[in-house]
N, C-alpha and C positions, 0 to 999 in steps of 0.2 A: 609228673614227678615220680622218680623211682622209689620203690618201697624199700625200707630198711630190712635187713635180715633179722629173723627171730633167733635169738641165741639164749642159752640157759644162763642162770646166775653163776654157775660154776665156770662157764666159759668167760664171763665178764671178770670174775675174780682172777682167773688164770692170766688174762690179758693185762689187768691192772697190776698184778704182782711183778710183771716184767717191767713196769714203769715206776718202780719204787714205792708202790702202795703195799700195805700190810694189813692182815686181818687183826683187828683190835679185839673183836669178840663176836660171838654168834648170839643173836637175840632169840628169845623164846618164841617169837612170832615168825620163825623161819626166815629171818633176814640175817645177812652177814654185814657187820659194821666194819668199814675199812677206813684207815687213816694214812696220811703221808707225812713223813718226818719234815718238820719245818713249816707245816701248813696247818691252819685252823679248820680246814675243810674236812668234813666227815661224810662218807657215803654210806647209804643204806641200800644194800642190793638184795632183792628177793631171791630166795633159794628155791625156786620152782623150776620145773622142767620146761624147756622150750617146746613149742608145738610146731 
């Protein structure tokens, strides 16, 4: 099974903003909270460096 690439939280946010997601807020625990209009889904993305 092929391994998935390791990417940073900032790269994830950049990709999701192209798909109509927006940053709702930044949590104090170094996570970025994202939402999408018309959806009840909330994403919590860690804001850590990829290795």
